[in-house]
MDAnalysis code that builds the backbone (N, CA, C; Angstrom):
import MDAnalysis as mda
import numpy as np

u = mda.Universe.empty(342, n_residues=114, atom_resindex=np.repeat(np.arange(114), 3), trajectory=True)
u.add_TopologyAttr("name", ["N", "CA", "C"] * 114)
u.add_TopologyAttr("resid", np.arange(1, 115))
u.add_TopologyAttr("resname", ["MET", "ILE", "ARG", "LEU", "ALA", "LYS", "SER", "PHE", "TYR", "ASN", "ALA", "PHE", "ARG", "GLY", "ILE", "TYR", "THR", "ALA", "LEU", "GLY", "GLU", "HIS", "THR", "PHE", "ARG", "ILE", "LEU", "ILE", "LEU", "VAL", "SER", "VAL", "VAL", "MET", "ILE", "SER", "LEU", "SER", "PHE", "PHE", "PHE", "PRO", "LEU", "SER", "LEU", "ILE", "GLU", "LYS", "ALA", "LEU", "VAL", "PHE", "PHE", "ILE", "ILE", "GLY", "VAL", "VAL", "LEU", "ALA", "LEU", "GLU", "LEU", "ILE", "ASN", "SER", "GLN", "ILE", "GLU", "ARG", "MET", "LEU", "ASP", "MET", "LEU", "ARG", "PRO", "ASP", "TYR", "SER", "GLU", "GLU", "VAL", "ARG", "ARG", "ILE", "LYS", "ASP", "ILE", "SER", "ALA", "GLY", "ALA", "VAL", "LEU", "VAL", "VAL", "SER", "ILE", "ALA", "SER", "ALA", "VAL", "ALA", "GLY", "ALA", "ILE", "ILE", "PHE", "ILE", "PRO", "TYR", "ILE", "ILE"])
u.atoms.positions = np.array([
    [71.993, 45.905, 189.848],
    [73.507, 46.146, 189.672],
    [73.879, 45.610, 188.354],
    [73.347, 44.725, 187.679],
    [73.560, 44.243, 186.665],
    [73.704, 45.294, 185.330],
    [72.381, 45.763, 185.335],
    [71.765, 46.993, 184.801],
    [73.193, 48.163, 184.672],
    [73.534, 48.327, 185.871],
    [74.306, 49.572, 185.791],
    [75.734, 48.969, 185.296],
    [76.313, 47.866, 185.392],
    [77.213, 47.144, 184.880],
    [77.233, 47.558, 183.396],
    [76.275, 47.125, 182.883],
    [75.984, 47.076, 181.617],
    [76.131, 48.545, 180.997],
    [75.495, 49.368, 181.500],
    [75.628, 50.800, 181.425],
    [76.860, 51.383, 181.208],
    [77.669, 50.996, 182.359],
    [79.111, 51.574, 182.162],
    [79.939, 50.762, 181.072],
    [79.796, 49.540, 180.760],
    [80.306, 48.805, 179.630],
    [80.122, 49.314, 178.407],
    [78.588, 49.795, 177.838],
    [78.256, 50.655, 176.820],
    [78.866, 51.801, 176.860],
    [79.039, 52.823, 177.677],
    [79.573, 53.906, 177.861],
    [81.122, 53.845, 177.650],
    [81.728, 52.814, 178.060],
    [83.099, 52.497, 177.869],
    [83.298, 52.098, 176.306],
    [82.478, 51.287, 175.698],
    [82.516, 50.792, 174.320],
    [82.461, 51.918, 173.424],
    [81.575, 52.878, 173.689],
    [81.193, 54.140, 173.150],
    [82.630, 55.008, 173.005],
    [83.042, 55.208, 174.088],
    [84.296, 55.788, 174.197],
    [85.679, 55.243, 173.379],
    [85.588, 53.796, 173.333],
    [86.664, 53.294, 172.527],
    [86.246, 53.250, 171.062],
    [85.136, 53.304, 171.011],
    [84.401, 53.590, 169.428],
    [85.119, 54.909, 168.972],
    [85.005, 56.058, 169.886],
    [85.413, 57.196, 169.440],
    [86.692, 57.402, 169.228],
    [87.633, 56.339, 169.992],
    [89.135, 56.562, 169.813],
    [89.659, 56.267, 168.375],
    [88.722, 55.509, 167.516],
    [88.670, 55.346, 166.020],
    [89.044, 56.950, 165.229],
    [88.520, 57.599, 166.122],
    [88.394, 59.138, 165.156],
    [89.465, 60.193, 165.617],
    [90.261, 60.637, 164.325],
    [91.431, 61.168, 164.556],
    [91.354, 62.416, 165.642],
    [90.341, 63.174, 165.640],
    [90.084, 64.478, 166.200],
    [90.030, 63.780, 167.716],
    [89.400, 62.843, 168.028],
    [89.487, 62.566, 169.468],
    [90.830, 61.853, 170.110],
    [91.516, 61.305, 169.345],
    [92.729, 60.948, 169.822],
    [93.822, 61.895, 169.828],
    [93.532, 63.255, 169.263],
    [94.318, 64.082, 169.334],
    [94.196, 64.912, 170.700],
    [92.789, 64.912, 170.862],
    [92.281, 65.610, 172.067],
    [92.574, 64.619, 173.357],
    [92.564, 63.310, 173.287],
    [93.334, 62.571, 174.406],
    [94.535, 62.790, 174.530],
    [95.648, 63.076, 173.564],
    [96.884, 63.034, 173.552],
    [97.082, 64.724, 174.401],
    [96.259, 65.573, 173.949],
    [96.680, 66.844, 174.599],
    [96.173, 66.798, 176.154],
    [95.161, 66.127, 176.457],
    [94.373, 65.825, 177.763],
    [95.683, 65.140, 178.375],
    [96.286, 64.064, 178.016],
    [97.248, 63.395, 178.901],
    [98.581, 64.445, 179.139],
    [98.883, 65.240, 178.213],
    [99.902, 66.351, 178.417],
    [99.482, 67.360, 179.610],
    [98.231, 67.706, 179.294],
    [97.763, 68.608, 180.542],
    [97.674, 68.007, 181.975],
    [97.221, 66.615, 182.116],
    [97.190, 65.982, 183.339],
    [98.536, 65.630, 183.857],
    [99.531, 65.506, 182.933],
    [100.934, 65.233, 183.533],
    [101.475, 66.873, 183.759],
    [101.174, 67.630, 183.330],
    [101.597, 69.118, 183.522],
    [100.882, 69.373, 184.880],
    [99.870, 68.983, 185.217],
    [98.864, 69.496, 186.383],
    [99.583, 68.578, 187.486],
    [100.313, 67.684, 187.327],
    [100.974, 67.014, 188.410],
    [102.471, 67.313, 188.890],
    [102.809, 67.703, 187.424],
    [104.383, 68.243, 187.267],
    [104.480, 69.808, 188.051],
    [103.536, 70.497, 187.899],
    [103.798, 71.844, 188.414],
    [102.763, 71.782, 189.608],
    [103.160, 72.564, 190.956],
    [102.551, 72.754, 192.188],
    [101.101, 73.505, 192.205],
    [100.207, 72.900, 191.085],
    [98.896, 73.545, 190.933],
    [98.131, 73.514, 192.539],
    [97.251, 74.183, 192.502],
    [96.367, 74.169, 193.808],
    [95.393, 73.256, 193.259],
    [94.675, 72.594, 194.241],
    [93.704, 71.537, 194.089],
    [92.584, 72.482, 193.165],
    [92.050, 73.360, 193.450],
    [91.104, 74.136, 192.678],
    [91.613, 74.085, 191.249],
    [92.853, 74.661, 190.719],
    [93.391, 74.652, 189.333],
    [93.601, 73.432, 189.114],
    [93.809, 72.046, 189.641],
    [93.993, 70.832, 189.101],
    [92.529, 70.423, 188.670],
    [91.174, 70.517, 189.856],
    [90.179, 70.336, 189.607],
    [89.641, 70.942, 188.265],
    [89.739, 72.141, 188.250],
    [89.527, 73.192, 186.940],
    [90.071, 72.356, 185.438],
    [91.396, 71.911, 185.684],
    [92.056, 71.215, 184.698],
    [91.077, 70.124, 184.179],
    [91.000, 69.153, 185.134],
    [90.273, 67.900, 184.765],
    [88.720, 68.185, 184.246],
    [88.250, 69.104, 184.877],
    [86.676, 69.531, 184.460],
    [86.687, 69.984, 183.020],
    [87.816, 70.916, 182.762],
    [87.835, 71.529, 181.445],
    [88.018, 70.301, 180.356],
    [89.071, 69.324, 180.779],
    [89.355, 68.180, 179.898],
    [88.099, 67.317, 179.732],
    [87.284, 67.138, 180.513],
    [85.935, 66.464, 180.571],
    [85.027, 67.009, 180.086],
    [84.878, 68.362, 179.737],
    [83.921, 69.031, 178.905],
    [84.272, 68.964, 177.722],
    [85.542, 68.968, 177.084],
    [85.963, 69.170, 175.764],
    [85.975, 67.750, 175.382],
    [86.153, 66.588, 175.991],
    [86.171, 65.280, 175.430],
    [84.606, 65.096, 175.394],
    [83.751, 65.334, 176.404],
    [82.255, 65.064, 176.069],
    [81.559, 65.815, 174.897],
    [81.947, 66.984, 174.873],
    [81.402, 67.889, 173.776],
    [81.804, 67.163, 172.163],
    [82.990, 66.590, 172.066],
    [83.827, 65.800, 171.039],
    [83.061, 64.668, 170.874],
    [82.694, 63.848, 172.036],
    [81.808, 62.765, 171.607],
    [80.333, 62.888, 171.187],
    [79.867, 64.033, 171.547],
    [78.571, 64.623, 171.069],
    [78.610, 64.956, 169.729],
    [79.773, 65.710, 169.337],
    [79.862, 66.159, 167.986],
    [79.891, 64.626, 167.051],
    [80.911, 63.940, 167.632],
    [80.974, 62.349, 166.820],
    [79.464, 61.755, 166.554],
    [78.802, 61.857, 167.637],
    [77.519, 61.376, 167.461],
    [76.620, 62.005, 166.490],
    [76.518, 63.344, 166.677],
    [75.747, 63.998, 165.814],
    [76.248, 63.755, 164.327],
    [77.313, 63.873, 163.799],
    [78.143, 63.516, 162.640],
    [77.646, 62.251, 162.214],
    [77.882, 61.210, 163.004],
    [77.588, 59.688, 162.465],
    [76.292, 59.473, 162.360],
    [75.256, 59.985, 163.082],
    [73.896, 60.171, 163.083],
    [73.236, 61.009, 161.643],
    [73.837, 62.019, 161.554],
    [73.403, 62.535, 160.097],
    [74.037, 61.917, 158.763],
    [74.830, 61.193, 159.071],
    [75.708, 60.296, 157.971],
    [74.737, 59.204, 157.659],
    [74.294, 58.704, 158.741],
    [73.396, 57.584, 158.426],
    [71.952, 57.861, 157.863],
    [71.604, 59.218, 158.499],
    [70.311, 59.772, 157.989],
    [70.212, 60.113, 156.556],
    [71.502, 60.779, 156.425],
    [71.184, 61.265, 154.905],
    [72.831, 61.217, 154.473],
    [72.879, 59.963, 153.804],
    [74.336, 59.370, 153.491],
    [74.534, 60.206, 152.040],
    [73.694, 60.870, 151.194],
    [73.983, 61.521, 150.322],
    [74.273, 63.018, 150.738],
    [74.997, 63.834, 149.999],
    [75.126, 65.233, 150.426],
    [74.117, 65.928, 150.488],
    [74.267, 66.844, 151.579],
    [73.128, 67.858, 151.962],
    [73.633, 68.947, 152.643],
    [73.335, 69.971, 151.993],
    [73.775, 71.590, 152.511],
    [73.053, 71.641, 153.882],
    [72.028, 71.349, 154.210],
    [71.597, 71.369, 155.635],
    [72.327, 70.510, 156.614],
    [72.755, 69.280, 156.294],
    [73.494, 68.414, 156.958],
    [74.894, 69.169, 156.955],
    [75.404, 69.586, 156.244],
    [76.655, 70.451, 156.382],
    [76.823, 71.467, 157.342],
    [75.671, 72.242, 157.300],
    [75.476, 73.392, 157.952],
    [75.514, 72.925, 159.716],
    [74.679, 71.780, 159.794],
    [74.428, 71.350, 161.299],
    [75.738, 70.757, 161.611],
    [76.795, 70.049, 160.684],
    [77.935, 69.401, 161.221],
    [78.780, 70.611, 161.489],
    [78.515, 71.639, 160.688],
    [79.477, 72.556, 161.068],
    [79.450, 73.560, 162.499],
    [77.992, 73.651, 162.746],
    [77.578, 74.372, 163.940],
    [77.948, 73.353, 164.993],
    [77.933, 71.848, 165.189],
    [78.283, 71.205, 165.926],
    [79.881, 71.181, 166.071],
    [80.609, 71.157, 164.882],
    [82.248, 71.336, 165.263],
    [82.713, 72.673, 165.797],
    [81.957, 73.791, 165.330],
    [81.914, 75.213, 165.688],
    [81.828, 75.181, 167.432],
    [81.034, 74.225, 167.785],
    [80.833, 74.456, 169.537],
    [82.110, 73.657, 170.115],
    [82.449, 72.634, 169.547],
    [83.858, 72.005, 169.887],
    [84.760, 73.061, 169.789],
    [84.938, 73.834, 168.688],
    [86.072, 74.787, 168.571],
    [85.843, 75.827, 169.709],
    [84.640, 76.216, 170.106],
    [84.410, 77.396, 171.164],
    [85.207, 76.689, 172.235],
    [84.830, 75.789, 172.669],
    [85.002, 74.981, 173.875],
    [86.733, 75.049, 173.969],
    [87.004, 74.643, 172.877],
    [88.592, 74.118, 172.823],
    [89.337, 75.339, 173.129],
    [88.865, 76.652, 172.304],
    [89.579, 77.637, 172.460],
    [89.470, 78.191, 173.802],
    [88.194, 78.245, 174.637],
    [88.151, 78.660, 176.000],
    [89.083, 78.080, 176.868],
    [89.384, 76.533, 176.427],
    [90.037, 75.622, 177.444],
    [91.274, 76.028, 177.222],
    [91.814, 76.189, 176.144],
    [93.300, 76.780, 175.828],
    [93.530, 77.868, 176.639],
    [92.684, 78.766, 176.657],
    [92.848, 80.221, 177.388],
    [92.753, 80.086, 178.749],
    [91.988, 79.316, 179.201],
    [92.064, 78.858, 180.766],
    [93.215, 78.023, 180.952],
    [93.888, 77.380, 180.273],
    [94.944, 76.297, 180.393],
    [96.028, 77.401, 180.317],
    [96.169, 78.313, 179.629],
    [97.317, 79.242, 179.569],
    [96.955, 80.152, 180.866],
    [96.037, 80.545, 181.278],
    [95.850, 81.385, 182.452],
    [96.444, 80.552, 183.727],
    [96.276, 79.437, 183.730],
    [96.471, 78.369, 184.947],
    [97.773, 78.027, 184.747],
    [98.517, 77.467, 183.830],
    [99.899, 77.107, 183.504],
    [100.847, 78.314, 183.214],
    [100.925, 79.196, 182.502],
    [101.639, 80.272, 182.356],
    [102.699, 80.868, 183.450],
    [101.724, 81.116, 184.445],
    [102.640, 81.435, 185.843],
    [103.381, 80.383, 186.320],
    [103.198, 79.404, 186.205],
    [104.105, 78.369, 186.698],
    [105.277, 77.998, 185.546],
    [105.306, 78.103, 184.377],
    [106.271, 78.241, 183.615],
    [107.159, 79.059, 183.599],
    [106.620, 80.482, 183.890],
    [107.377, 81.706, 183.841],
    [108.174, 81.518, 185.262],
])
């Protein structure tokens, strides 16, 4: 049980660390707005579940992206074109999921807004 508690502590510490990053804070703000809207509008349970799942995927992928960037910065503190490409690909993955989540959010929320 102590190991499990320590694992949760470490995970929350990682999220807290990520809150120091501008992009992650923006995503948290957008998440709070989306969660608020999901309770303001009469979304079905499936729509609410989808909103929460999408938020989780975007935030998790941003955490992975931040991890990749920090690891690469630690391993190669000097400029490297290959490191830049890897970071760009990682950021591109976050962008793809963010665009897909924005489209899904529009599909869910626009009928209630109209």
